[in-house]
C-alpha positions in Angstrom: 61.0 96.0 119.3 59.6 99.3 117.3 59.7 99.2 113.5 62.6 101.8 114.0 65.0 100.4 115.8 68.5 99.1 114.9 68.6 95.1 114.4 72.1 94.3 112.6 75.3 96.2 111.9 77.5 95.1 109.5 81.1 96.2 108.8 83.2 95.1 105.4 86.6 96.3 104.8 87.2 96.7 101.2 90.4 98.2 99.0 89.9 100.1 96.2 92.6 100.7 93.7 94.0 104.5 93.0 95.6 105.7 89.9 98.9 106.1 91.4 100.5 106.3 95.1 99.6 109.9 96.6 102.2 111.6 99.0 102.1 113.6 102.1 103.8 114.7 104.8 103.5 111.9 106.9 103.6 108.7 104.6 101.9 108.1 101.6 98.6 106.3 100.4 100.2 103.0 99.1 98.2 102.9 95.7 94.7 102.4 97.1 92.5 103.4 99.8 91.2 100.9 102.8 87.8 101.9 103.7 85.1 100.3 106.3 81.6 100.2 104.5 79.0 100.4 107.2 75.5 98.7 106.9 72.7 99.5 109.7 69.9 97.4 109.4 66.3 98.1 111.0 63.7 95.6 112.4 61.2 96.3 109.9 64.1 95.7 106.8 65.6 99.3 105.9 69.1 99.6 105.0 71.6 102.6 106.0 74.7 103.3 104.6 78.1 104.2 106.0 81.8 104.3 105.7 85.1 104.9 107.4 88.5 105.2 106.7 90.6 102.4 107.3 89.9 100.0 110.0 90.3 96.4 108.7 89.1 94.0 110.6 89.6 96.3 113.9 87.2 98.3 112.8 84.6 95.0 111.7 85.2 94.5 115.1 84.5 97.5 116.8 81.5 97.6 114.8 80.3 94.6 115.7 81.0 95.6 119.7 78.6 98.5 119.4 75.9 96.0 118.5 75.5 95.6 122.1 75.3 99.1 122.7 72.8 99.9 120.1 70.6 96.7 119.2 66.6 98.5 119.7 68.2 101.8 119.3 65.5 104.3 117.3 67.2 105.4 114.3 65.8 108.8 115.2 67.0 109.4 117.9 70.5 110.8 117.2 71.0 112.8 120.2 70.7 109.8 122.5 73.0 107.7 120.2 75.8 110.6 120.5 75.5 110.1 123.9 75.0 106.4 124.3 78.1 105.3 122.4 80.4 108.8 122.6 79.8 110.1 126.1 82.9 112.8 126.1 84.0 111.5 129.7 83.7 107.9 128.1 85.2 108.9 125.1 88.7 109.8 127.5 88.7 105.9 127.4 86.8 104.4 124.1 87.2 107.7 121.5 84.7 106.2 119.4 84.2 109.6 117.3 84.5 108.2 113.8 82.6 104.8 114.7 80.0 107.2 115.7 80.2 109.0 111.9 79.5 105.9 110.2 76.3 105.2 112.2 75.3 108.6 112.0 75.7 108.4 108.3 73.2 105.4 108.0 70.7 106.5 110.4 70.2 109.3 108.5 69.8 107.6 105.3 67.4 104.9 106.9 65.2 108.3 107.9 65.7 109.7 104.7 64.2 106.4 103.0 61.8 106.0 105.7 60.6 109.4 105.1 61.2 109.7 101.2 63.3 112.8 101.4 67.1 113.1 100.8 69.3 113.6 103.8 69.6 117.5 103.1 65.8 117.7 103.8 66.4 116.6 106.8 69.3 119.2 107.6 67.3 122.0 107.0 66.8 122.0 103.1 69.9 122.6 100.3 70.4 126.0 99.4 72.7 124.8 96.5 72.0 121.8 93.8 76.0 121.6 93.3 78.5 121.5 95.4 81.7 123.0 93.6 85.2 120.8 94.1 88.7 122.0 93.8 91.3 119.5 92.2 93.3 118.2 94.7 96.9 117.4 93.4 99.4 115.2 95.0 102.7 114.2 94.4 102.5 110.6 93.2 104.8 107.9 92.8 104.5 106.4 89.1 101.8 103.3 89.4 104.1 100.0 89.4 101.7 98.5 86.7 101.5 101.0 84.6 104.7 102.9 85.0 102.7 106.2 84.7 101.0 108.9 87.0 104.6 110.0 88.5 104.2 114.0 89.5 107.4 115.2 91.1 108.4 118.3 88.8 106.7 121.3 88.1 106.3 120.5 84.5 104.5 116.7 85.5 102.5 119.0 88.3 101.2 121.5 85.5 100.7 119.0 83.2 98.6 116.7 85.6 96.3 119.7 86.9 96.1 120.0 83.2 94.5 117.0 82.5 92.4 116.9 85.6 90.9 120.8 84.5 90.3 118.9 80.8 88.7 115.7 82.5 86.5 117.6 85.5 86.8 120.8 84.8 88.0 122.0 88.2 88.5 126.1 88.5 90.3 125.7 92.0 93.4 124.0 92.9 95.1 122.6 95.6 98.2 120.9 96.2 99.4 118.5 98.9 102.4 119.0 100.0 105.1 118.4 102.6 106.9 115.9 101.0 109.8 117.8 98.9 112.1 120.5 100.2 109.9 124.1 100.5 111.9 125.6 97.8 110.8 122.7 95.2 107.2 122.6 96.4 107.2 126.4 95.7 108.1 126.5 92.5 105.7 123.4 91.8 103.1 125.6 93.4 104.0 129.2 91.4 104.6 127.0 88.1 101.0 125.5 88.8 99.4 129.3 89.5 101.5 130.8 86.1 99.7 127.8 84.2 96.3 128.6 85.0 96.0 132.5 85.4 92.7 133.6 86.9 92.2 130.5 88.7 92.1 130.0 92.4 94.9 128.1 94.7 95.3 126.6 97.9 98.4 124.9 99.1 98.9 122.2 102.4 101.9 120.7 103.7 100.1 119.1 106.9 101.9 120.8 109.2 105.1 120.2 108.1 107.0 123.3 108.2 108.8 125.2 110.7 107.7 128.7 111.3 110.6 130.3 109.4 110.1 128.4 106.2 106.0 129.1 106.5 107.0 132.7 106.4 109.3 132.4 103.6 106.8 130.1 101.8 103.9 132.6 102.5 105.5 135.8 101.7 106.2 134.4 98.2 103.4 133.3 96.9 101.1 137.0 98.0 101.1 137.5 94.1 98.6 134.0 93.6 95.3 133.8 94.0 95.5 132.3 97.4 92.1 130.8 98.9 94.3 130.1 102.1 97.3 128.8 103.7 96.2 125.2 104.6 98.0 124.0 108.0 101.3 125.5 107.0 102.6 124.8 110.6 101.6 122.6 113.7 99.2 124.0 116.4 97.3 127.1 117.1 99.9 129.1 118.7 102.1 128.9 116.0 99.4 129.1 113.4 98.7 132.3 115.4 101.8 133.6 115.5 102.7 133.1 111.3 99.4 135.6 111.0 101.4 138.3 112.2 104.2 137.6 109.2 101.9 136.6 106.5 98.4 138.3 105.5 96.9 135.0 103.8 93.7 133.5 105.5 94.9 130.4 107.7 92.9 127.4 107.4 92.8 124.0 109.4 91.6 120.4 109.4 93.7 119.3 112.1 93.8 121.5 115.2 90.1 122.4 115.2 88.2 119.2 114.6 85.6 119.8 117.7 83.8 122.2 119.7 86.0 122.7 122.4 89.0 123.6 119.7 86.5 125.6 117.9 85.8 127.9 121.1 89.3 128.2 121.5 90.0 129.4 118.0 87.3 131.9 118.2 88.7 133.1 121.9 92.5 133.5 120.2 91.8 134.1 116.0 94.3 131.4 114.9 92.6 130.2 112.2 90.2 131.9 109.4 88.6 128.9 107.6 87.5 125.6 109.2 87.6 122.6 107.1 84.6 120.9 108.0 85.1 116.7 108.0 82.3 114.3 108.2 84.1 111.8 110.0 86.4 113.7 111.9 83.6 116.0 113.2 81.5 112.9 114.3 79.0 113.3 111.7 77.2 115.5 109.4 74.9 117.1 111.7 78.3 118.3 113.9 79.3 119.6 110.7 76.3 121.3 110.2 76.2 122.9 113.9 79.8 124.0 113.8 79.3 125.6 110.3 76.6 127.5 112.1 78.8 128.5 114.9 81.6 129.6 112.2 78.9 131.6 110.4 78.1 133.8 113.9 81.9 134.6 114.5 82.8 135.5 110.9 85.1 132.1 110.4 85.3 130.7 106.7 84.3 126.8 106.0 85.1 124.5 103.6 84.4 120.5 103.6 87.5 118.7 104.1 88.3 115.3 102.3 89.7 112.2 104.4 90.0 110.1 101.4 86.1 109.0 100.6 84.7 106.7 98.4 80.8 107.5 97.3 79.0 106.8 100.6 81.1 109.3 102.1 81.1 111.7 99.3 77.5 111.6 99.4 77.4 112.5 103.1 80.1 115.7 102.0 77.2 116.7 99.3 74.6 116.6 101.6 76.0 118.8 103.8 77.6 121.3 101.5 74.5 121.6 100.1 73.1 123.0 103.2 75.4 125.4 104.7 74.9 129.1 103.4 78.3 129.8 104.2 80.0 127.1 102.2 82.7 130.0 101.0 85.2 128.0 99.1 85.2 124.6 96.6 85.2 121.1 98.6 88.4 119.0 98.8 87.5 115.4 97.6 90.4 112.8 97.0 87.6 111.0 94.4 88.9 111.5 91.3 92.0 109.3 92.0 90.4 106.4 92.6 89.9 103.7 89.4 86.4 102.6 90.9 83.8 102.9 93.5 81.6 100.5 95.5 78.2 102.4 94.6 75.6 101.7 91.7 76.0 103.1 89.1 80.0 103.7 89.2 81.5 106.6 90.6 79.9 110.1 91.1 80.6 112.3 88.1 81.8 115.6 88.1 80.5 118.2 85.6 81.7 121.9 85.5 84.2 121.1 88.3 80.9 120.0 90.6 78.9 117.5 91.8 75.3 116.9 92.1 73.8 116.9 95.3 71.8 113.7 95.1 67.6 114.4 95.8 66.6 110.7 96.2 65.4 109.3 99.3 68.5 109.3 102.0 71.9 109.5 100.9 70.7 108.8 97.6 73.6 106.3 96.9 73.2 102.4 96.9 76.0 99.3 97.3 76.9 97.3 94.2 76.9 94.4 96.2 79.6 92.7 93.2 81.8 95.7 93.5 81.3 95.5 97.3 82.6 91.9 97.3 85.3 92.3 94.6 87.3 95.4 96.7 86.3 93.3 99.9 88.4 90.3 98.6 90.8 92.7 96.9 91.5 93.8 101.0 91.7 90.3 102.1 94.5 89.6 99.3 96.4 92.9 100.2 95.7 94.1 103.5 95.9 97.4 105.0 98.9 99.4 104.3 100.7 102.0 107.3 99.3 105.7 106.4 102.6 107.0 108.1 105.4 105.5 106.2 106.5 106.3 102.9 107.3 102.5 100.4 110.2 105.0 98.7 111.6 105.3 102.2 111.9 102.7 104.0 112.4 103.1 107.5 111.6 107.4 107.4 109.1 109.1 109.3 108.9 112.7 109.4 109.5 115.3 112.5 107.1 118.1 112.8 108.2 120.5 111.7 110.2 118.1 109.3 113.6 118.6 107.9 114.2 115.1 106.7 112.5 115.7 102.9 112.1 113.3 99.8 114.7 114.1 97.3 113.0 115.9 94.2 115.7 114.5 91.7 114.6 110.8 92.6 112.1 109.1 90.4 111.3 106.2 92.7 108.6 103.3 91.4 108.1 101.6 95.0 106.8 98.2 95.4 103.3 98.4 97.1 102.9 95.2 99.4 
């Protein structure tokens, strides 16, 4: 067994609390994130870190099962690893894209540690030292313990955005919608823009709108300094149709998440901005490759967030630092967390941006005490159904949706 080969894979599910439950078009984050922390250990004792959303015990078993595929695999052989576990025809039966992403993160972390260079140096070298982020604004239930943190009305949204700007320095702002009736969310979005003149904005209802509502909403915000209109309707065909009526850049993180979809989008011109997610695309390297295609074909790119702790945030920073055509502030849920599992505590925003790590590998390490603490919290409270709303038992959305939450109801539902 050579010194750079995989000897062990460990996966630990954790639950890290949020400031308040976050609402979205399909349900909610129930006051916490469930993530799976992955450690890949080599025969010569290096340990690389990865991270994946959700998963719990199922992800733990899935990663354990992959050791039979990867024991003895050279961590430098990343293309071989991709086909070893993500062969495109085999993936029709066992899609492992997100598992592969976490393992790729860990292997790049090991390679960087072994060579004494940061991951961005392995990807062509950084072109920026800091990655700018947008304030990722959600409608929220109040935290049941403190009874604070509700965001439901235009006034509450404006106050929340102002507090985040004061704390972190954001100058770009994203509203996650698709929760309340479109007219209510339009009032909230316009109030947000009016409260922060000259700054940049984006609205994302997660494909909840029908075409007619998306057209009306888009026309009503043309006077705002919009970065883009993100996934207002579902599917490439509807997004392309929307462009006939609303002259706004269209962005997606749902209908272009692999290279086949990217090729189809180049052909039909439905989407203008591709939001690259290091988990959804299967790793940092596929995102960098996709960004190169977008650069060639004249498409915009941005960094997408799928609900990260510090390890995945580091992958977003390294990816964002090497992509020259990154034209927008990145997304991150990160500022909604109350803690992290990385040593030194949560990475810090400075003037709305986070500095790219320059130490070898990903540049983050585990705080073992916090890993144990939040693993125990996971064991205590378990997971939660991401596609359900604790304030509306039995509810589920249609696409497009027509069963909206009541903006006049102030709720603080139980989260167990």
